[in-house]
Backbone as XML, in Angstrom:
<?xml version="1.0"?>
<chain id="A" units="angstrom">
  <residue number="1" name="MET">
    <atom name="N" x="-99.081" y="-151.377" z="-170.501"/>
    <atom name="CA" x="-99.498" y="-151.413" z="-169.117"/>
    <atom name="C" x="-98.363" y="-152.013" z="-168.279"/>
  </residue>
  <residue number="2" name="MET">
    <atom name="N" x="-97.916" y="-151.281" z="-167.295"/>
    <atom name="CA" x="-96.869" y="-151.783" z="-166.398"/>
    <atom name="C" x="-97.497" y="-152.657" z="-165.324"/>
  </residue>
  <residue number="3" name="ARG">
    <atom name="N" x="-96.909" y="-153.799" z="-165.116"/>
    <atom name="CA" x="-97.378" y="-154.697" z="-164.069"/>
    <atom name="C" x="-96.416" y="-154.636" z="-162.906"/>
  </residue>
  <residue number="4" name="LYS">
    <atom name="N" x="-96.971" y="-154.715" z="-161.712"/>
    <atom name="CA" x="-96.160" y="-154.652" z="-160.497"/>
    <atom name="C" x="-95.337" y="-155.935" z="-160.364"/>
  </residue>
  <residue number="5" name="ILE">
    <atom name="N" x="-94.075" y="-155.785" z="-160.049"/>
    <atom name="CA" x="-93.206" y="-156.937" z="-159.826"/>
    <atom name="C" x="-93.382" y="-157.395" z="-158.386"/>
  </residue>
  <residue number="6" name="LEU">
    <atom name="N" x="-93.743" y="-158.649" z="-158.210"/>
    <atom name="CA" x="-93.946" y="-159.196" z="-156.872"/>
    <atom name="C" x="-92.716" y="-159.961" z="-156.425"/>
  </residue>
  <residue number="7" name="LYS">
    <atom name="N" x="-92.306" y="-159.724" z="-155.210"/>
    <atom name="CA" x="-91.199" y="-160.488" z="-154.645"/>
    <atom name="C" x="-91.784" y="-161.768" z="-154.048"/>
  </residue>
  <residue number="8" name="PRO">
    <atom name="N" x="-91.353" y="-162.932" z="-154.524"/>
    <atom name="CA" x="-91.912" y="-164.182" z="-153.986"/>
    <atom name="C" x="-91.445" y="-164.439" z="-152.557"/>
  </residue>
  <residue number="9" name="THR">
    <atom name="N" x="-92.352" y="-164.970" z="-151.760"/>
    <atom name="CA" x="-91.995" y="-165.365" z="-150.401"/>
    <atom name="C" x="-91.395" y="-166.768" z="-150.457"/>
  </residue>
  <residue number="10" name="PRO">
    <atom name="N" x="-90.611" y="-167.174" z="-149.476"/>
    <atom name="CA" x="-89.957" y="-168.489" z="-149.511"/>
    <atom name="C" x="-90.913" y="-169.680" z="-149.656"/>
  </residue>
  <residue number="11" name="ASP">
    <atom name="N" x="-92.157" y="-169.532" z="-149.212"/>
    <atom name="CA" x="-93.105" y="-170.645" z="-149.345"/>
    <atom name="C" x="-93.787" y="-170.675" z="-150.709"/>
  </residue>
  <residue number="12" name="GLU">
    <atom name="N" x="-93.478" y="-169.713" z="-151.596"/>
    <atom name="CA" x="-94.096" y="-169.656" z="-152.924"/>
    <atom name="C" x="-93.204" y="-170.209" z="-154.041"/>
  </residue>
  <residue number="13" name="TYR">
    <atom name="N" x="-92.031" y="-170.716" z="-153.715"/>
    <atom name="CA" x="-91.156" y="-171.303" z="-154.730"/>
    <atom name="C" x="-90.210" y="-172.304" z="-154.082"/>
  </residue>
  <residue number="14" name="TYR">
    <atom name="N" x="-89.575" y="-173.097" z="-154.928"/>
    <atom name="CA" x="-88.495" y="-173.964" z="-154.474"/>
    <atom name="C" x="-87.403" y="-173.923" z="-155.527"/>
  </residue>
  <residue number="15" name="VAL">
    <atom name="N" x="-86.226" y="-174.374" z="-155.183"/>
    <atom name="CA" x="-85.095" y="-174.392" z="-156.110"/>
    <atom name="C" x="-84.904" y="-175.833" z="-156.569"/>
  </residue>
  <residue number="16" name="ASN">
    <atom name="N" x="-84.932" y="-176.040" z="-157.897"/>
    <atom name="CA" x="-84.800" y="-177.402" z="-158.422"/>
    <atom name="C" x="-83.326" y="-177.834" z="-158.481"/>
  </residue>
  <residue number="17" name="GLU">
    <atom name="N" x="-83.087" y="-179.029" z="-158.981"/>
    <atom name="CA" x="-81.727" y="-179.593" z="-159.014"/>
    <atom name="C" x="-80.767" y="-178.769" z="-159.858"/>
  </residue>
  <residue number="18" name="GLN">
    <atom name="N" x="-81.300" y="-178.051" z="-160.863"/>
    <atom name="CA" x="-80.460" y="-177.235" z="-161.733"/>
    <atom name="C" x="-80.208" y="-175.837" z="-161.163"/>
  </residue>
  <residue number="19" name="GLY">
    <atom name="N" x="-80.828" y="-175.533" z="-160.020"/>
    <atom name="CA" x="-80.617" y="-174.243" z="-159.380"/>
    <atom name="C" x="-81.624" y="-173.174" z="-159.766"/>
  </residue>
  <residue number="20" name="TYR">
    <atom name="N" x="-82.659" y="-173.532" z="-160.521"/>
    <atom name="CA" x="-83.670" y="-172.563" z="-160.933"/>
    <atom name="C" x="-84.789" y="-172.461" z="-159.906"/>
  </residue>
  <residue number="21" name="ARG">
    <atom name="N" x="-85.360" y="-171.268" z="-159.764"/>
    <atom name="CA" x="-86.549" y="-171.099" z="-158.925"/>
    <atom name="C" x="-87.752" y="-171.636" z="-159.679"/>
  </residue>
  <residue number="22" name="VAL">
    <atom name="N" x="-88.541" y="-172.435" z="-159.009"/>
    <atom name="CA" x="-89.779" y="-172.965" z="-159.587"/>
    <atom name="C" x="-90.911" y="-172.412" z="-158.736"/>
  </residue>
  <residue number="23" name="PHE">
    <atom name="N" x="-91.720" y="-171.544" z="-159.347"/>
    <atom name="CA" x="-92.805" y="-170.912" z="-158.612"/>
    <atom name="C" x="-93.972" y="-171.865" z="-158.438"/>
  </residue>
  <residue number="24" name="LYS">
    <atom name="N" x="-94.545" y="-171.839" z="-157.244"/>
    <atom name="CA" x="-95.687" y="-172.692" z="-156.915"/>
    <atom name="C" x="-96.985" y="-171.986" z="-157.311"/>
  </residue>
  <residue number="25" name="GLU">
    <atom name="N" x="-98.071" y="-172.743" z="-157.275"/>
    <atom name="CA" x="-99.381" y="-172.222" z="-157.657"/>
    <atom name="C" x="-99.750" y="-170.963" z="-156.869"/>
  </residue>
  <residue number="26" name="ALA">
    <atom name="N" x="-99.415" y="-170.916" z="-155.583"/>
    <atom name="CA" x="-99.760" y="-169.766" z="-154.744"/>
    <atom name="C" x="-99.168" y="-168.467" z="-155.284"/>
  </residue>
  <residue number="27" name="TYR">
    <atom name="N" x="-97.935" y="-168.515" z="-155.782"/>
    <atom name="CA" x="-97.315" y="-167.313" z="-156.346"/>
    <atom name="C" x="-98.045" y="-166.873" z="-157.609"/>
  </residue>
  <residue number="28" name="HIS">
    <atom name="N" x="-98.349" y="-167.826" z="-158.482"/>
    <atom name="CA" x="-99.041" y="-167.490" z="-159.730"/>
    <atom name="C" x="-100.398" y="-166.858" z="-159.442"/>
  </residue>
  <residue number="29" name="LEU">
    <atom name="N" x="-101.118" y="-167.395" z="-158.486"/>
    <atom name="CA" x="-102.436" y="-166.850" z="-158.147"/>
    <atom name="C" x="-102.316" y="-165.456" z="-157.536"/>
  </residue>
  <residue number="30" name="ARG">
    <atom name="N" x="-101.309" y="-165.248" z="-156.709"/>
    <atom name="CA" x="-101.111" y="-163.920" z="-156.127"/>
    <atom name="C" x="-100.730" y="-162.908" z="-157.198"/>
  </residue>
  <residue number="31" name="ARG">
    <atom name="N" x="-99.957" y="-163.340" z="-158.192"/>
    <atom name="CA" x="-99.578" y="-162.454" z="-159.299"/>
    <atom name="C" x="-100.816" y="-162.058" z="-160.095"/>
  </residue>
  <residue number="32" name="GLY">
    <atom name="N" x="-101.738" y="-163.005" z="-160.300"/>
    <atom name="CA" x="-103.027" y="-162.662" z="-160.896"/>
    <atom name="C" x="-103.172" y="-162.802" z="-162.391"/>
  </residue>
  <residue number="33" name="TYR">
    <atom name="N" x="-102.154" y="-163.295" z="-163.080"/>
    <atom name="CA" x="-102.270" y="-163.483" z="-164.529"/>
    <atom name="C" x="-101.281" y="-164.551" z="-164.985"/>
  </residue>
  <residue number="34" name="CYS">
    <atom name="N" x="-101.504" y="-165.066" z="-166.170"/>
    <atom name="CA" x="-100.610" y="-166.069" z="-166.755"/>
    <atom name="C" x="-99.541" y="-165.380" z="-167.586"/>
  </residue>
  <residue number="35" name="CYS">
    <atom name="N" x="-98.286" y="-165.772" z="-167.412"/>
    <atom name="CA" x="-97.172" y="-165.169" z="-168.149"/>
    <atom name="C" x="-96.906" y="-165.882" z="-169.476"/>
  </residue>
  <residue number="36" name="LYS">
    <atom name="N" x="-97.574" y="-167.010" z="-169.709"/>
    <atom name="CA" x="-97.434" y="-167.816" z="-170.929"/>
    <atom name="C" x="-96.013" y="-168.327" z="-171.139"/>
  </residue>
  <residue number="37" name="SER">
    <atom name="N" x="-95.343" y="-168.679" z="-170.038"/>
    <atom name="CA" x="-94.000" y="-169.248" z="-170.128"/>
    <atom name="C" x="-94.011" y="-170.766" z="-169.990"/>
  </residue>
  <residue number="38" name="GLY">
    <atom name="N" x="-95.179" y="-171.343" z="-169.780"/>
    <atom name="CA" x="-95.273" y="-172.792" z="-169.614"/>
    <atom name="C" x="-94.824" y="-173.250" z="-168.243"/>
  </residue>
  <residue number="39" name="CYS">
    <atom name="N" x="-95.133" y="-172.477" z="-167.224"/>
    <atom name="CA" x="-94.708" y="-172.790" z="-165.853"/>
    <atom name="C" x="-95.253" y="-174.142" z="-165.391"/>
  </residue>
  <residue number="40" name="LYS">
    <atom name="N" x="-94.442" y="-174.860" z="-164.652"/>
    <atom name="CA" x="-94.785" y="-176.197" z="-164.180"/>
    <atom name="C" x="-96.052" y="-176.219" z="-163.328"/>
  </residue>
  <residue number="41" name="HIS">
    <atom name="N" x="-96.254" y="-175.206" z="-162.493"/>
    <atom name="CA" x="-97.393" y="-175.179" z="-161.571"/>
    <atom name="C" x="-98.430" y="-174.126" z="-161.965"/>
  </residue>
  <residue number="42" name="CYS">
    <atom name="N" x="-98.588" y="-173.871" z="-163.258"/>
    <atom name="CA" x="-99.522" y="-172.847" z="-163.729"/>
    <atom name="C" x="-100.969" y="-173.221" z="-163.391"/>
  </residue>
  <residue number="43" name="PRO">
    <atom name="N" x="-101.664" y="-172.376" z="-162.624"/>
    <atom name="CA" x="-103.051" y="-172.670" z="-162.284"/>
    <atom name="C" x="-104.036" y="-172.211" z="-163.355"/>
  </residue>
  <residue number="44" name="TYR">
    <atom name="N" x="-103.536" y="-171.568" z="-164.417"/>
    <atom name="CA" x="-104.409" y="-171.008" z="-165.439"/>
    <atom name="C" x="-104.638" y="-171.947" z="-166.624"/>
  </residue>
  <residue number="45" name="GLY">
    <atom name="N" x="-103.967" y="-173.082" z="-166.631"/>
    <atom name="CA" x="-104.188" y="-174.074" z="-167.675"/>
    <atom name="C" x="-103.521" y="-173.774" z="-169.006"/>
  </residue>
  <residue number="46" name="TYR">
    <atom name="N" x="-102.437" y="-173.015" z="-168.992"/>
    <atom name="CA" x="-101.759" y="-172.682" z="-170.248"/>
    <atom name="C" x="-100.905" y="-173.850" z="-170.728"/>
  </residue>
  <residue number="47" name="ASP">
    <atom name="N" x="-101.009" y="-174.152" z="-172.030"/>
    <atom name="CA" x="-100.213" y="-175.208" z="-172.663"/>
    <atom name="C" x="-99.261" y="-174.537" z="-173.655"/>
  </residue>
  <residue number="48" name="LYS">
    <atom name="N" x="-97.979" y="-174.526" z="-173.344"/>
    <atom name="CA" x="-96.986" y="-173.845" z="-174.177"/>
    <atom name="C" x="-96.856" y="-174.487" z="-175.562"/>
  </residue>
  <residue number="49" name="LYS">
    <atom name="N" x="-97.054" y="-175.804" z="-175.643"/>
    <atom name="CA" x="-96.911" y="-176.500" z="-176.925"/>
    <atom name="C" x="-97.953" y="-176.053" z="-177.947"/>
  </residue>
  <residue number="50" name="THR">
    <atom name="N" x="-99.165" y="-175.768" z="-177.469"/>
    <atom name="CA" x="-100.247" y="-175.360" z="-178.381"/>
    <atom name="C" x="-100.549" y="-173.865" z="-178.288"/>
  </residue>
  <residue number="51" name="ASP">
    <atom name="N" x="-99.869" y="-173.160" z="-177.380"/>
    <atom name="CA" x="-100.099" y="-171.735" z="-177.149"/>
    <atom name="C" x="-101.582" y="-171.455" z="-176.900"/>
  </residue>
  <residue number="52" name="SER">
    <atom name="N" x="-102.182" y="-172.288" z="-176.050"/>
    <atom name="CA" x="-103.597" y="-172.113" z="-175.735"/>
    <atom name="C" x="-103.855" y="-172.488" z="-174.278"/>
  </residue>
  <residue number="53" name="PHE">
    <atom name="N" x="-105.034" y="-172.143" z="-173.834"/>
    <atom name="CA" x="-105.434" y="-172.464" z="-172.471"/>
    <atom name="C" x="-106.330" y="-173.682" z="-172.501"/>
  </residue>
  <residue number="54" name="ILE">
    <atom name="N" x="-106.054" y="-174.633" z="-171.623"/>
    <atom name="CA" x="-106.832" y="-175.855" z="-171.527"/>
    <atom name="C" x="-107.966" y="-175.580" z="-170.554"/>
  </residue>
  <residue number="55" name="LYS">
    <atom name="N" x="-109.175" y="-175.861" z="-170.993"/>
    <atom name="CA" x="-110.326" y="-175.633" z="-170.135"/>
    <atom name="C" x="-110.316" y="-176.655" z="-168.999"/>
  </residue>
  <residue number="56" name="SER">
    <atom name="N" x="-110.543" y="-176.146" z="-167.789"/>
    <atom name="CA" x="-110.618" y="-177.054" z="-166.644"/>
    <atom name="C" x="-112.049" y="-177.563" z="-166.504"/>
  </residue>
  <residue number="57" name="LYS">
    <atom name="N" x="-112.161" y="-178.751" z="-165.922"/>
    <atom name="CA" x="-113.490" y="-179.360" z="-165.798"/>
    <atom name="C" x="-114.239" y="-178.822" z="-164.617"/>
  </residue>
</chain>
């Protein structure tokens, strides 16, 4: 299944000290799924260390 590539808007990410784009929660929600990369602002509760989703309360 091909997924549409979304171009992030400037308010959906910031550039960290190392020069990498860090996507904010708004971008992840607009994308609509978890990429399982262990993103810092993942709204889906994915834990890369355990390869599982943490249930939210």
